LUMTI-9008 format. One line per field, with one value per residue (C-alpha): residue number from 0; x negated, y, z; chain; residue in three letters. Coordinates in nm, 2 decimals. Layout:
BEGIN
num	[NUM ...]
px	[X ...]
py	[Y ...]
pz	[Z ...]
cadena	[A ...]
residuo	[ala ...]
//
This chain:
BEGIN
num	[0 1 2 3 4 5 6 7 8 9 10 11 12 13 14 15 16 17 18 19 20 21 22 23 24 25 26 27 28 29 30 31 32 33 34 35 36 37 38 39 40 41 42 43 44 45 46 47 48 49 50 51 52 53 54 55 56 57 58 59 60 61 62 63 64 65 66 67 68 69 70 71 72 73 74 75 76 77 78 79 80 81 82 83 84 85 86 87 88 89 90 91 92 93 94 95 96 97 98 99 100 101 102 103 104 105 106 107 108 109 110 111 112 113 114 115 116 117 118 119 120 121 122 123 124 125 126 127 128 129 130 131 132 133 134 135 136 137 138 139 140 141 142 143 144 145 146 147 148 149 150 151 152 153 154 155 156 157 158 159 160 161 162 163 164 165 166 167 168 169 170 171 172 173 174 175 176 177 178 179 180 181 182 183 184 185 186 187 188 189 190 191 192 193 194 195 196 197 198 199 200 201 202 203 204 205 206 207 208 209 210 211 212 213 214 215 216 217 218 219 220 221 222 223 224 225 226 227 228 229 230 231 232 233 234 235 236 237 238 239 240 241 242 243 244 245 246 247 248 249 250 251 252 253 254 255 256 257 258 259 260 261 262 263 264 265 266 267 268 269 270 271 272 273 274 275 276 277 278 279 280 281 282 283 284 285 286 287 288 289 290 291 292 293 294 295 296 297 298 299 300 301 302 303 304 305 306 307 308 309 310 311 312 313 314 315 316 317 318 319 320 321 322 323 324 325 326 327 328 329 330 331 332 333 334 335 336 337 338 339 340 341 342 343 344 345 346 347 348 349 350 351 352 353 354 355 356 357 358 359 360 361 362 363 364 365 366 367 368 369 370 371 372 373 374 375 376 377 378 379 380 381 382 383 384 385 386 387 388 389 390 391 392 393 394 395 396 397 398 399 400 401 402 403 404 405 406 407 408 409 410 411 412 413 414 415 416 417 418 419 420 421 422 423 424 425 426 427 428 429 430 431 432 433 434 435 436 437 438 439 440 441 442 443 444 445 446 447 448 449 450 451 452 453 454 455 456 457 458 459 460 461 462 463 464 465 466 467 468 469 470 471 472 473 474 475 476 477 478 479 480 481 482 483 484 485 486 487 488 489 490 491 492 493 494 495 496 497 498 499 500 501 502 503 504 505 506 507 508 509 510 511 512 513 514 515 516 517 518 519 520 521 522 523 524 525 526 527 528 529 530 531 532 533 534 535 536 537 538 539 540 541 542 543 544 545 546 547 548 549 550 551 552 553 554 555 556 557 558 559 560 561 562 563 564 565 566 567 568 569 570 571 572 573 574 575 576 577 578 579 580 581 582 583 584 585 586 587 588 589 590 591 592 593 594 595 596 597 598 599 600 601 602 603 604 605 606 607 608 609 610 611 612 613 614 615 616 617 618 619 620 621 622 623 624 625 626 627 628 629 630 631]
px	[3.61 3.42 3.61 3.63 3.42 3.14 3.14 2.92 2.68 2.68 2.63 2.33 2.18 2.22 2.01 1.78 1.72 1.66 1.44 1.23 1.24 1.12 0.81 0.82 0.91 0.81 0.90 0.95 0.65 0.42 0.47 0.15 0.07 0.10 -0.12 -0.41 -0.38 -0.40 -0.65 -0.76 -0.78 -0.58 -0.61 -0.51 -0.39 -0.27 -0.02 0.02 0.32 0.57 0.90 1.19 1.49 1.82 2.08 2.16 1.95 1.58 1.36 1.03 0.74 0.42 0.21 0.26 0.03 0.05 -0.14 -0.22 -0.10 -0.26 -0.09 -0.30 -0.24 -0.09 0.12 0.27 0.33 0.46 0.72 0.84 0.82 1.19 1.11 0.94 0.99 0.89 0.97 0.88 1.09 1.36 1.48 1.17 1.26 1.56 1.54 1.59 1.33 1.11 1.16 1.10 0.72 0.66 0.44 0.26 0.20 0.31 0.41 0.41 0.51 0.50 0.78 1.06 1.30 1.61 1.78 2.12 2.30 2.69 2.76 2.71 2.67 2.34 2.24 1.88 1.78 1.42 1.31 1.01 0.71 0.87 0.73 0.83 0.65 0.61 0.75 0.83 1.07 1.21 1.29 1.17 1.13 1.13 1.21 1.18 1.17 1.13 1.40 1.55 1.71 2.04 2.12 2.41 2.46 2.77 3.15 3.29 3.13 2.83 2.63 2.32 2.22 1.98 1.92 1.71 1.51 1.63 1.55 1.67 1.58 1.56 1.66 1.69 1.64 1.65 1.99 2.11 1.97 2.13 2.47 2.43 2.31 2.40 2.76 2.91 3.26 3.45 3.26 2.96 2.80 2.77 2.43 2.31 2.17 2.05 2.04 2.08 2.08 2.04 2.04 2.02 2.13 2.35 2.44 2.62 2.75 2.93 2.98 3.28 3.10 3.26 3.00 3.00 2.77 2.70 2.47 2.40 2.53 2.45 2.57 2.49 2.52 2.63 2.67 2.80 2.89 2.84 3.17 3.24 3.17 2.88 2.91 2.77 2.99 3.32 3.23 3.16 3.47 3.68 3.52 3.74 4.08 4.12 4.50 4.57 4.50 4.76 4.69 4.83 4.57 4.31 4.52 4.54 4.16 4.11 4.33 4.13 3.82 3.95 4.03 3.68 3.53 3.75 3.65 3.28 3.18 3.13 3.05 2.94 3.00 2.95 2.94 2.92 2.88 2.95 3.12 3.20 3.38 3.44 3.58 3.51 3.61 3.98 4.27 4.30 3.97 3.98 3.78 3.78 3.56 3.53 3.31 3.27 3.40 3.34 3.44 3.39 3.47 3.53 3.85 3.92 3.85 3.94 3.85 3.84 3.82 3.74 3.74 3.92 3.95 4.13 4.20 4.34 4.49 4.85 4.75 4.49 4.48 4.29 4.34 4.15 4.15 4.30 4.25 4.37 4.35 4.50 4.44 4.41 4.39 4.52 4.86 4.68 4.43 4.72 4.92 4.61 4.55 4.92 4.89 4.58 4.75 5.08 5.16 5.14 5.41 5.51 5.31 5.03 4.68 4.44 4.15 4.30 4.43 4.77 5.08 5.07 5.24 5.45 5.29 5.28 5.64 5.73 5.76 5.39 5.27 5.47 5.32 4.98 5.07 4.83 4.89 4.87 4.84 4.88 4.78 4.76 4.71 4.62 4.63 4.74 4.75 4.87 4.92 5.11 5.09 5.42 5.52 5.82 5.98 6.07 6.34 6.34 6.62 6.39 6.15 6.40 6.31 6.54 6.32 6.00 5.89 5.96 5.66 5.52 5.44 5.22 5.34 5.17 5.12 5.38 5.21 5.32 5.17 5.17 5.03 5.05 5.20 5.16 5.31 5.29 5.36 5.42 5.36 5.50 5.79 5.73 5.56 5.79 5.69 5.93 5.85 5.80 5.75 5.74 5.68 5.62 5.52 5.52 5.61 5.61 5.72 5.92 6.31 6.30 6.11 6.40 6.67 6.88 6.77 7.11 7.15 6.86 6.91 7.16 6.91 6.77 7.13 7.15 6.86 6.57 6.28 6.03 6.12 5.92 6.06 5.97 6.13 6.09 6.21 6.15 6.28 6.24 6.36 6.43 6.43 6.58 6.90 6.91 6.91 6.78 6.75 6.70 6.56 6.49 6.60 6.59 6.54 6.47 6.38 6.24 6.54 6.77 6.84 6.82 7.00 6.94 7.07 7.02 7.19 7.20 7.29 7.38 7.37 7.00 6.83 6.50 6.69 6.72 6.33 6.34 6.17 6.43 6.68 6.97 6.91 6.84 7.13 7.37 7.25 7.30 7.67 7.70 7.52 7.74 7.74 7.71 7.64 7.59 7.48 7.47 7.36 7.36 7.18 7.23 6.92 7.08 7.17 7.54 7.57 7.38 7.62 7.92 7.80 7.71 8.05 8.24 8.09 8.18 8.54 8.54 8.61 8.47 8.27 8.49 8.80 8.63 8.51 8.87 8.98 8.72 8.81 9.18 9.07 8.83 9.11 9.41 9.28 9.01 9.26 9.50 9.25 9.14 9.48 9.57 9.42 9.27 8.94 9.02 9.16 8.84 8.63 8.84 8.81 8.46 8.39 8.64 8.45 8.13 8.24 8.37 8.03 7.76 7.53 7.51 7.75 7.73 7.94 7.89 8.06 7.99 8.20 8.42 8.33 7.98 7.91 7.96 8.19 8.14 8.17 8.47 8.63 8.60 8.68 9.01 9.12 9.45 9.36 9.08 9.27 9.24 8.86 8.87 9.06 8.78 8.55 8.47 8.43 8.31 8.25 8.16 8.04 7.80]
py	[1.62 1.45 1.19 1.21 0.86 1.04 1.37 1.22 1.11 1.46 1.65 1.42 1.44 1.83 1.83 1.57 1.76 2.09 1.95 1.78 2.10 2.23 2.04 2.35 2.54 2.69 2.78 3.08 3.29 3.20 3.43 3.64 3.40 3.09 3.24 3.28 2.94 2.79 2.53 2.57 2.86 2.90 2.63 2.42 2.07 1.76 1.51 1.21 0.98 1.16 0.99 1.09 0.88 1.03 0.75 0.62 0.91 0.88 1.16 1.10 1.32 1.16 1.48 1.77 2.07 2.31 2.64 2.90 2.72 2.71 2.36 2.04 1.74 1.57 1.89 1.83 1.47 1.50 1.75 1.54 1.20 1.06 0.88 1.16 1.18 1.40 1.24 1.55 1.79 1.61 1.94 1.98 1.64 1.81 1.92 2.29 2.27 2.09 2.32 2.62 2.50 2.54 2.82 2.83 3.08 2.82 2.47 2.31 1.94 1.82 1.56 1.57 1.27 1.23 0.89 0.83 0.51 0.43 0.07 -0.03 0.34 0.49 0.85 0.96 1.35 1.41 1.77 1.88 2.12 2.24 2.55 2.72 3.06 3.28 3.05 3.20 3.15 2.86 3.09 3.04 3.37 3.22 2.86 2.75 2.41 2.39 2.14 1.83 1.50 1.32 0.97 0.80 0.42 0.22 0.34 0.58 0.86 0.67 0.89 1.10 1.48 1.74 2.10 2.38 2.63 2.65 2.96 3.04 3.35 3.37 3.03 2.96 2.58 2.62 2.75 2.48 2.22 2.38 2.39 2.05 1.90 2.15 2.21 2.55 2.72 2.98 3.26 3.13 3.40 3.34 3.25 3.32 3.02 3.18 3.52 3.41 3.10 3.06 2.75 2.72 2.45 2.23 1.92 1.59 1.30 0.99 0.64 0.75 0.99 1.30 1.57 1.89 2.17 2.52 2.76 2.95 2.91 3.21 3.22 3.49 3.52 3.18 3.17 2.95 2.91 2.63 2.38 2.20 1.87 2.00 1.99 1.67 1.52 1.67 1.56 1.20 1.19 1.31 1.06 0.77 0.93 1.29 1.37 1.03 0.86 0.63 0.71 1.00 1.09 1.07 1.28 1.56 1.57 1.56 1.84 2.04 1.94 2.08 2.40 2.42 2.37 2.61 2.89 2.78 2.90 3.23 3.29 3.62 3.55 3.28 3.31 3.05 3.12 2.89 2.60 2.34 2.00 1.79 1.40 1.25 0.90 0.78 0.86 1.20 1.40 1.69 2.01 2.30 2.58 2.91 3.18 3.35 3.24 3.45 3.43 3.73 3.67 3.93 4.11 4.16 3.77 3.66 3.45 3.55 3.33 3.49 3.35 3.02 2.79 2.43 2.18 1.82 1.62 1.79 2.14 2.41 2.73 3.02 3.27 3.62 3.63 3.46 3.60 3.52 3.79 3.81 3.44 3.35 3.03 3.17 3.00 2.67 2.70 2.80 2.51 2.26 2.41 2.34 1.98 1.95 2.06 1.84 1.63 1.26 1.01 0.91 0.63 0.69 0.61 0.82 0.62 0.29 0.42 0.53 0.35 0.42 0.74 0.79 0.98 1.34 1.45 1.76 1.98 1.92 1.95 2.25 2.44 2.39 2.61 2.91 3.27 3.23 3.63 3.74 3.55 3.73 3.63 3.81 3.72 3.36 3.19 2.84 2.62 2.31 2.02 1.96 1.65 1.59 1.24 1.13 0.88 0.53 0.61 0.92 0.66 0.44 0.17 0.13 -0.14 0.09 0.26 0.62 0.83 1.14 1.45 1.71 2.05 2.40 2.43 2.61 2.92 3.06 3.40 3.58 3.93 3.93 3.78 3.78 3.60 3.72 3.55 3.71 3.54 3.22 3.11 2.73 2.71 2.89 3.25 3.52 3.75 3.65 3.87 3.70 3.89 3.79 4.05 3.99 3.61 3.56 3.25 3.14 3.13 2.75 2.69 2.74 2.57 2.38 2.62 2.77 3.13 3.14 2.83 3.04 3.35 3.17 3.18 3.58 3.63 3.61 3.46 3.53 3.64 3.89 3.85 4.01 3.89 3.98 3.82 4.00 3.86 3.94 3.81 4.02 3.85 4.14 4.19 3.81 3.91 3.78 4.05 4.00 4.32 4.27 3.98 4.09 3.95 4.15 4.10 4.32 4.44 4.23 4.45 4.41 4.21 4.33 4.20 4.31 4.11 4.08 3.78 3.79 3.53 3.40 3.33 3.13 2.82 2.83 2.79 2.48 2.19 1.97 1.96 1.88 2.19 2.42 2.31 2.34 2.69 2.79 2.72 3.03 3.26 3.56 3.76 4.14 4.32 4.27 4.52 4.39 4.61 4.49 4.73 4.65 4.68 4.50 4.16 4.22 4.37 4.05 3.84 4.00 3.96 3.58 3.51 3.70 3.49 3.17 3.27 3.44 3.78 4.12 4.24 4.54 4.30 4.07 4.35 4.49 4.14 4.12 4.49 4.36 4.05 4.28 4.53 4.29 3.95 3.99 4.18 3.91 3.61 3.82 3.91 4.25 4.43 4.77 4.61 4.36 4.65 4.87 4.58 4.51 4.89 4.90 4.57 4.70 5.03 4.83 4.61 4.91 5.08 4.87 5.09 5.01 4.81 4.83 4.66 4.65 4.49 4.52 4.33 4.53 4.34 4.43 4.07 3.98 3.76 3.39 3.06 2.98 3.33 3.22 2.88 2.93 3.23 3.15 3.36 3.56 3.88 3.76 3.75 4.11 4.26 4.18 4.38 4.75 4.73 4.99 4.93 5.15 5.16 5.43]
pz	[-15.98 -15.71 -15.52 -15.16 -15.10 -15.28 -15.05 -14.75 -15.02 -15.18 -14.88 -14.78 -15.12 -15.07 -14.76 -14.86 -15.19 -14.98 -14.73 -14.99 -15.17 -14.85 -14.94 -15.16 -14.87 -14.58 -14.19 -14.01 -13.98 -13.68 -13.40 -13.33 -13.02 -13.25 -13.51 -13.27 -13.14 -13.51 -13.50 -13.86 -14.13 -14.42 -14.66 -14.96 -14.91 -15.14 -15.02 -15.23 -15.26 -15.02 -14.94 -14.74 -14.67 -14.57 -14.53 -14.88 -15.04 -15.11 -15.20 -15.36 -15.48 -15.61 -15.55 -15.33 -15.32 -15.03 -15.07 -14.82 -14.52 -14.15 -14.11 -14.12 -14.32 -14.00 -13.91 -14.27 -14.25 -13.90 -14.05 -14.33 -14.18 -14.17 -13.82 -13.66 -13.29 -13.01 -12.67 -12.48 -12.69 -12.87 -13.02 -13.23 -13.41 -13.54 -13.92 -13.84 -13.60 -13.83 -14.12 -13.88 -13.83 -14.22 -14.34 -14.69 -14.96 -15.21 -15.24 -15.59 -15.74 -16.08 -16.01 -15.75 -15.75 -15.57 -15.56 -15.42 -15.40 -15.31 -15.35 -15.72 -15.82 -15.83 -15.93 -16.00 -16.06 -16.13 -16.12 -16.32 -16.22 -15.91 -15.75 -15.40 -15.33 -15.02 -14.77 -14.42 -14.13 -14.35 -14.62 -14.97 -15.16 -15.51 -15.58 -15.97 -16.16 -16.54 -16.56 -16.46 -16.58 -16.46 -16.48 -16.32 -16.35 -16.24 -16.28 -16.25 -16.42 -16.55 -16.81 -16.83 -16.82 -16.81 -16.68 -16.82 -16.60 -16.23 -16.02 -15.67 -15.46 -15.10 -15.01 -14.63 -14.58 -14.21 -14.22 -14.44 -14.21 -13.92 -14.09 -14.20 -13.85 -13.57 -13.43 -13.41 -13.39 -13.57 -13.37 -13.54 -13.76 -14.14 -14.25 -14.58 -14.78 -15.09 -15.24 -15.60 -15.81 -16.18 -16.39 -16.76 -17.03 -16.83 -17.02 -16.95 -17.15 -16.99 -17.11 -17.30 -17.50 -17.34 -17.33 -17.09 -17.13 -17.00 -17.15 -16.78 -16.45 -16.20 -15.83 -15.56 -15.20 -15.08 -14.72 -14.44 -14.06 -13.85 -13.77 -13.44 -13.60 -13.82 -14.22 -14.22 -13.97 -14.13 -14.47 -14.36 -14.14 -14.45 -14.70 -14.60 -14.61 -14.52 -14.52 -14.66 -14.33 -14.20 -13.84 -13.73 -13.51 -13.78 -14.01 -13.76 -13.70 -14.08 -14.11 -13.87 -14.04 -14.37 -14.20 -14.05 -14.39 -14.58 -14.35 -14.33 -14.69 -14.83 -15.20 -15.32 -15.71 -15.97 -16.35 -16.61 -16.96 -17.29 -17.11 -17.34 -17.29 -17.58 -17.60 -17.97 -17.90 -17.91 -18.11 -18.00 -17.99 -17.73 -17.70 -17.46 -17.45 -17.20 -17.33 -16.96 -16.64 -16.36 -15.98 -15.72 -15.35 -15.07 -15.01 -15.40 -15.45 -15.80 -16.11 -16.47 -16.77 -17.13 -17.47 -17.39 -17.67 -17.67 -17.93 -17.99 -18.26 -18.22 -18.10 -18.14 -17.95 -17.80 -17.52 -17.48 -17.11 -16.83 -16.47 -16.11 -15.84 -15.48 -15.43 -15.04 -14.87 -14.52 -14.53 -14.63 -14.35 -14.09 -14.21 -14.16 -13.80 -13.74 -13.87 -13.65 -13.33 -13.41 -13.10 -13.12 -13.10 -12.74 -12.62 -12.86 -12.74 -12.96 -12.82 -12.93 -13.25 -13.33 -13.50 -13.88 -13.97 -14.28 -14.59 -14.58 -14.67 -14.88 -14.57 -14.48 -14.85 -14.93 -14.63 -14.76 -15.07 -15.07 -15.17 -15.53 -15.61 -15.97 -16.26 -16.61 -16.95 -17.28 -17.63 -17.65 -18.00 -18.02 -18.36 -18.33 -18.58 -18.76 -19.00 -19.22 -19.22 -19.56 -19.51 -19.71 -19.94 -20.09 -20.21 -20.39 -20.15 -19.85 -19.70 -19.71 -19.39 -19.37 -19.48 -19.26 -19.48 -19.28 -19.28 -19.22 -18.82 -18.61 -18.49 -18.15 -18.01 -17.70 -17.67 -17.28 -16.97 -16.59 -16.29 -15.94 -15.62 -15.27 -14.94 -14.91 -14.67 -14.60 -14.92 -15.13 -15.25 -15.11 -15.41 -15.76 -16.08 -16.43 -16.75 -17.11 -17.36 -17.75 -17.76 -18.14 -18.32 -18.62 -18.56 -18.65 -18.33 -18.13 -18.30 -18.06 -17.77 -17.60 -17.68 -17.93 -18.16 -18.41 -18.46 -18.78 -18.90 -18.83 -19.07 -18.83 -18.98 -18.71 -18.35 -18.12 -17.76 -17.43 -17.07 -16.74 -16.41 -16.09 -15.75 -15.38 -15.06 -14.74 -14.43 -14.22 -14.47 -14.56 -14.91 -15.21 -15.49 -15.86 -15.93 -16.30 -16.52 -16.88 -17.23 -17.53 -17.90 -18.18 -18.41 -18.16 -17.84 -17.49 -17.21 -16.85 -16.53 -16.15 -15.87 -15.50 -15.30 -14.95 -14.66 -14.76 -14.43 -14.38 -14.39 -14.76 -14.77 -14.56 -14.71 -14.60 -14.90 -14.71 -14.49 -14.76 -14.97 -14.69 -14.63 -15.00 -14.94 -14.74 -14.98 -15.10 -15.41 -15.30 -15.63 -16.01 -16.28 -16.64 -16.94 -17.31 -17.54 -17.93 -18.14 -18.47 -18.34 -18.30 -18.68 -18.80 -18.59 -18.74 -19.10 -19.03 -18.89 -19.15 -19.42 -19.24 -19.20 -19.54 -19.42 -19.48 -19.17 -19.09 -19.09 -18.85 -18.62 -18.58 -18.49 -18.22 -18.08 -18.08 -17.88 -17.64 -17.57 -17.53 -17.49 -17.23 -16.98 -17.02 -16.95 -16.64 -16.50 -16.64 -16.32 -16.35 -16.34 -16.61 -16.85 -16.79 -16.89 -17.20 -17.31 -17.28 -17.46 -17.75 -17.76 -17.78 -18.05 -18.26 -18.23 -18.08 -17.84 -17.50 -17.28 -16.90 -16.63 -16.27 -15.98 -15.61 -15.34 -15.13 -14.84 -14.69 -14.63 -15.01 -15.20 -15.11 -15.29 -15.08 -15.19 -15.56 -15.53 -15.34 -15.55 -15.72 -16.04 -16.18 -16.08 -15.73 -15.75 -15.93 -15.66 -15.41 -15.63 -15.71 -16.09 -16.33 -16.72 -16.99 -17.35 -17.51]
cadena	[A A A A A A A A A A A A A A A A A A A A A A A A A A A A A A A A A A A A A A A A A A A A A A A A A A A A A A A A A A A A A A A A A A A A A A A A A A A A A A A A A A A A A A A A A A A A A A A A A A A A A A A A A A A A A A A A A A A A A A A A A A A A A A A A A A A A A A A A A A A A A A A A A A A A A A A A A A A A A A A A A A A A A A A A A A A A A A A A A A A A A A A A A A A A A A A A A A A A A A A A A A A A A A A A A A A A A A A A A A A A A A A A A A A A A A A A A A A A A A A A A A A A A A A A A A A A A A A A A A A A A A A A A A A A A A A A A A A A A A A A A A A A A A A A A A A A A A A A A A A A A A A A A A A A A A A A A A A A A A A A A A A A A A A A A A A A A A A A A A A A A A A A A A A A A A A A A A A A A A A A A A A A A A A A A A A A A A A A A A A A A A A A A A A A A A A A A A A A A A A A A A A A A A A A A A A A A A A A A A A A A A A A A A A A A A A A A A A A A A A A A A A A A A A A A A A A A A A A A A A A A A A A A A A A A A A A A A A A A A A A A A A A A A A A A A A A A A A A A A A A A A A A A A A A A A A A A A A A A A A A A A A A A A A A A A A A A A A A A A A A A A A A A A A A A A A A A A A A A A A A A A A A A A A A A A A A A A A A A A A A A A A A A A A A A A A A A A A A A A A A A A A A A A A A A A A A A A A A A A A A A A A A A A A A A A A A]
residuo	[met thr ser ser thr arg arg pro val leu met arg ala leu leu ala ser ala cys ala val ala leu leu thr gly pro ala pro leu ala pro ala met ala gln glu ala ala ser ala val gln asp leu val leu asp asn val ser leu ala phe gly asp thr leu val thr ala pro lys val thr val ser gly thr arg leu ser arg asp asp leu leu ala ile phe lys ala asp ala lys asp ala lys asp pro val lys asp leu trp pro ala arg leu gln arg leu asp ala gly ser leu thr met pro glu leu arg val glu arg arg asp gly glu arg arg gln val val thr tyr arg asp val ala ala arg thr ile arg ala gly arg ile ser glu leu thr ala ala gly ala thr leu thr val glu gly ala pro gln ala gly ser gly ser tyr gly arg ile arg ala glu glu val asp leu thr ala leu ala arg leu tyr ser glu ala gly asp ala ser ser pro leu gln arg leu tyr val ala leu ala val glu ser ile ala phe ile asp glu arg gly thr thr val ser ile ala arg leu ile gly arg asp leu ala gly arg gln thr pro ala thr trp arg gly ala val glu ala leu gly asp gly gly leu ala glu asp asp arg ala met arg ala arg ser ala gly leu leu ala asp leu ala glu ala val ser val gly ser leu glu ala thr asp leu asn val lys glu val lys gly asp asp pro leu ser phe ser ile gly arg met ser tyr ala gly gly gly glu ala gly ile thr leu ala glu ile gly phe gly ala lys glu ala gln gly lys ile ala arg leu ser leu thr gly phe ser leu glu pro thr ile ala ala leu arg arg leu ala lys ala pro leu pro ala gly thr asp pro gly lys gly ala ala pro ala pro asp leu his glu ala glu leu arg arg leu thr pro val ile gly thr leu thr leu ser asp leu gly leu asp leu ala gln val ala val thr pro pro ala ala ser gly asp pro leu lys ala pro lys leu val pro leu pro pro leu his ile gly leu arg gly ala ser met ser phe gly pro pro lys asp gly val pro thr glu thr arg phe thr leu asn gly leu thr met pro ala ser ala val glu gly val pro gly leu gly ser leu gly leu tyr gly tyr arg asp leu asp leu asp ala thr ala asp thr ala trp ser glu asp lys arg glu leu ser phe lys ala leu ser leu ser gly lys asn met gly arg leu his leu asn ala thr leu gly gly ile gly pro glu val phe asp pro asp ala ala val ser gly phe ala met leu ser ala thr ala lys ala leu asp leu thr leu glu asn gly gly leu phe glu arg phe ile asp ala gln ala lys val leu ser leu lys pro asp glu leu arg lys glu tyr val thr ala ser val ile gly val pro val ile leu gly asn ser ala ala ala lys ala ile gly ala ala met gly lys phe val ala lys pro gly thr leu ser ile ser ala lys ala lys ser gly asp gly leu gly met val asp val ser thr ala pro thr pro ala ala val leu asp lys leu glu val asn ala lys ala glu]
//
């Protein structure tokens, strides 16, 4: 990850590389009148020791061959000379105007070197056999390099790397220079920077021995629009702090610049194949791989990762596919715009600096949350290392240290999962859906987990579970609906719950915990539906408990029937609703099938916390509900 202090340097290097590569490129086609006025015919020229400086970035080329150009040597040197000036027409001195004057059939360089310095850090990229073909209107029809080497000196991220063949199509250097150096606004049109880019055999190793490699990287249709501060100005301004600025006025400006940049870039698609990361040094070697990673922009933007593998000392795993769709930065950009327009404290003079502002608090951070969309996963396999501890007494020597004995790895599998998040309200999704399909593991893995820890005692060796949670908030109705909360297991059964809470207004989503917590006190229970479907778990439970109590299963079942039919109504106050619940439970115990219990508040406003806490008996609570219970 590139740190914020590196961003200005990175952007300057990008323009420097592009303009130097513009030594491989050419300008807009000469207008007919200009062509007629050309002082010389088409010719081939060789420039030696070309050097361009862009702030802390230096671009050099020992030899540049320009073929099929009408420009003279002096014309070319004037275009690429860093301190070129035109007193009569200052606009001609700007990089977009300079690049617009290039015109050539081809431009080749045996070597192109880009050196960038940032304090003690020095980065050098050397390209081999660079060639630009058919340069017109600041556009390169085809730009290639046989490969490149990279060296980085000085912490952090010191190391070395290399690139294989590089090829780009329809590269518009004039547009890049315009975005970098000329201001615009949100109404500025998108300008395409390249149609296609392909880089092969990317490899990097840092001083710690961590290696990163990508077999092939492909991008298509990168475009951008001008921003009020220019790309260069925005990145440089953000390099010193961004949203971490102490000065409130500077923080507001940074928020606006981030919003501008977020809206200024458009990517058609990206794809990387055979991505590998390995860290071999240290006590816990790490490896990570992705067979294919792809991103598609546009209205159906999304990212997909396939054939994911990861490994460490304690765990090994793989995922067949992971994808994210429906992602959107619109709420984030809107929140940044609000931060940019936030009023300054009274008495603040932006021109002389504002008083230090507190760090971004939770409210501001939460409102920066984007629309996450839907995340789906398929075929997860995870192997966790296990060890057994042999106590000293087992070895006959109580002073001897315990011995760790390796055990077979614990395997956890997941056939599929998905998480969907609706539009956020103050950073909190107003709709969520979570599903797990085919979560498999040994029963021993859930020992100690409430509700699941006893499954091993009931004869389950391996578990196969499914789970669903589906919630939605309605602002108009001020309701939170739990449309589906369910848990099911193979040869076990299924527990399903629906519920509706009332009195849930926008205040519940307030980032201030005091406000949201107080708002929850007004929440009411309006409806509840509970369904229990037996799939074999109840019989196993009866058998296991009968053994513990030294009873026959049928004897224990009869006791549970009696407890349900008589004991439950007594506990609940012997109301009609209590008796209905007890009778349904008794019927289910006698012949386990499906048990359904529903409750609805008689009041349209629902049953509040105060109603429950002040009720003298459970019967008083049940009197406020319409209850139905049955067993089938």
